[in-house]
Structures are given as structure tokens and as C-alpha cells.
C-alpha positions as CSV (number, residue, x, y, z in Angstrom):
1,X,-11.8,-61.1,-15.9
2,X,-10.9,-61.9,-19.6
3,X,-7.4,-61.1,-21.2
4,X,-7.1,-60.5,-25.0
5,X,-4.3,-60.4,-26.7
6,X,-4.3,-59.9,-30.3
7,X,-1.2,-61.2,-32.5
8,X,-0.8,-61.7,-36.9
9,X,-0.5,-57.9,-37.7
10,X,2.3,-56.7,-40.1
11,X,3.5,-55.5,-43.3
12,X,2.0,-55.7,-46.4
13,X,1.5,-55.2,-49.9
14,X,-1.9,-53.4,-51.0
15,X,-4.4,-56.1,-52.2
16,X,-2.6,-58.4,-49.7
17,X,-3.9,-61.0,-47.0
18,X,-3.2,-61.5,-42.8
19,X,-5.3,-63.3,-40.2
20,X,-5.4,-61.6,-36.6
21,X,-6.1,-63.8,-34.5
22,X,-7.1,-62.7,-30.3
23,X,-6.7,-65.3,-27.7
24,X,-8.2,-65.1,-24.8
25,X,-7.7,-66.3,-21.2
26,X,-10.3,-67.7,-19.2
27,X,-12.7,-70.3,-19.7
28,X,-16.1,-68.8,-20.0
29,X,-14.7,-67.1,-23.4
30,X,-18.1,-69.0,-25.1
31,X,-19.8,-67.4,-23.5
32,X,-18.7,-63.9,-24.9
33,X,-19.6,-61.8,-27.8
34,X,-16.5,-60.5,-29.6
35,X,-15.4,-58.0,-31.7
36,X,-12.4,-56.1,-33.6
37,X,-12.3,-52.6,-34.0
38,X,-9.4,-50.5,-35.6
39,X,-7.7,-47.6,-35.4
40,X,-6.0,-45.5,-38.1
41,X,-3.5,-42.7,-37.7
42,X,-4.6,-39.6,-36.3
43,X,-8.3,-41.0,-36.3
44,X,-10.9,-42.4,-33.5
45,X,-10.9,-46.2,-33.1
46,X,-13.9,-47.6,-35.4
47,X,-15.8,-50.8,-35.2
48,X,-14.4,-53.7,-38.2
49,X,-16.5,-56.7,-37.1
50,X,-18.1,-59.0,-34.3
51,X,-19.2,-62.2,-33.9
52,X,-22.0,-63.9,-31.2
53,X,-20.7,-66.0,-28.6
54,X,-21.9,-68.9,-30.8
55,X,-20.6,-67.7,-34.0
56,X,-24.3,-68.0,-35.5
57,X,-24.2,-63.9,-35.9
58,X,-21.6,-61.8,-37.6
59,X,-21.7,-58.6,-38.8
60,X,-19.4,-56.1,-40.8
61,X,-18.6,-52.3,-40.8
62,X,-19.6,-51.2,-44.6
63,X,-15.7,-50.6,-45.3
64,X,-14.9,-54.0,-44.8
65,X,-18.0,-56.5,-46.3
66,X,-16.5,-58.8,-48.5
67,X,-13.0,-58.5,-47.6
68,X,-12.8,-59.5,-44.0
69,X,-13.8,-62.3,-42.3
70,X,-14.3,-62.9,-38.2
71,X,-14.6,-66.4,-37.4
72,X,-14.3,-67.9,-33.4
73,X,-12.9,-71.6,-32.8
74,X,-14.0,-71.9,-28.7
75,X,-12.3,-74.8,-28.4
76,X,-8.9,-72.3,-28.2
77,X,-10.4,-69.6,-26.7
78,X,-9.7,-67.6,-30.1
79,X,-11.5,-65.5,-32.3
80,X,-9.7,-64.9,-36.1
81,X,-10.0,-61.9,-38.1
82,X,-9.3,-62.5,-42.2
83,X,-8.8,-59.7,-43.8
84,X,-8.2,-59.7,-47.7
85,X,-7.5,-57.4,-50.6
86,X,-6.0,-55.0,-48.3
87,X,-5.8,-51.5,-48.8
88,X,-4.0,-48.8,-47.3
89,X,-6.7,-47.2,-45.7
90,X,-6.8,-50.1,-43.7
91,X,-3.8,-49.5,-42.0
92,X,-4.5,-49.5,-38.2
93,X,-3.9,-51.0,-34.9
94,X,-6.2,-53.9,-34.7
95,X,-7.9,-54.4,-31.4
96,X,-10.1,-57.5,-30.4
97,X,-12.5,-56.8,-27.5
98,X,-15.1,-58.9,-25.8
99,X,-18.6,-58.0,-24.0
100,X,-21.1,-60.5,-21.9
101,X,-24.3,-59.0,-22.2
102,X,-26.2,-57.0,-24.4
103,X,-26.8,-56.0,-27.9
104,X,-24.8,-53.4,-28.4
105,X,-21.0,-53.2,-30.8
106,X,-20.7,-49.2,-29.5
107,X,-17.4,-49.0,-27.8
108,X,-18.1,-48.1,-24.7
109,X,-20.4,-51.6,-24.8
110,X,-17.1,-54.0,-24.6
111,X,-16.3,-55.2,-21.5
112,X,-12.6,-56.0,-22.3
113,X,-9.8,-54.9,-24.6
114,X,-6.5,-56.3,-25.8
115,X,-3.7,-54.0,-26.7
116,X,-4.1,-54.3,-30.4
117,X,-1.9,-55.4,-33.2
118,X,-0.8,-53.3,-36.1
119,X,-1.5,-53.7,-39.8
120,X,0.4,-51.4,-42.9
121,X,-0.6,-51.8,-46.1
122,X,1.7,-50.5,-48.4
123,X,0.5,-48.5,-51.7
């Protein structure tokens, strides 16, 4: 069992930055690949970024490439999402999720989810 708690969201002006964190419980955090997803108002939840269990591989949605950076610290059981050059269309609830096995980043493939942290970008 893994529990995930996101933090770091808030209100920011367009062009600004935030660092989102996702703290995980459990001793096996380093075994899980981690992903960030987001759900904008009135839209379906979508994939944002992901990182392998070792941190050696990262993946990004085209819409955030070059602006967002995912990283993890297995000694702190935490995964991060640095979000830069924010745009109003980045406004969403950001969720982190964990996957133990497999290679898919579809939502159905994720084993555990946090409750999300809200990012609001003003124009």
C-alpha cells in the first residue's frame, strides 16, 4: 500500500513557476514508477509527466516539454514537478500517481493516486 500526498500548488501569474511535491508513504517507494497527471475544469484528466523507479527515464506530454521537469528523491520518498513558464491553460488539479509494474502511463495502469493539488494561473 502506498499513500500519496501532493503539495505546492497555488495561484501564480502567467510566466511564473511552482514546484509541486508528492510525498509517498511506505518503504517501497523506490520500486514505483511515478507520474503526474492533471485535470482542468470541465476536461478529462490527462498525462503530464512520468519518471522511472530509478529516475533514469523521464517522459513528458508534448504540451509541457521544455517547461516542466519531473524528478524524484528516493531517500525522501518524494517526487517533484517543477513547472515553469506557466500559462493560463496549465490551470488544473495536479495529481501524482504510482505504478509498480508495466510500461504504460495510461491512467488505468496506475496503482495509487493522491488527492491532488490545485494550480491556478492568472493571465
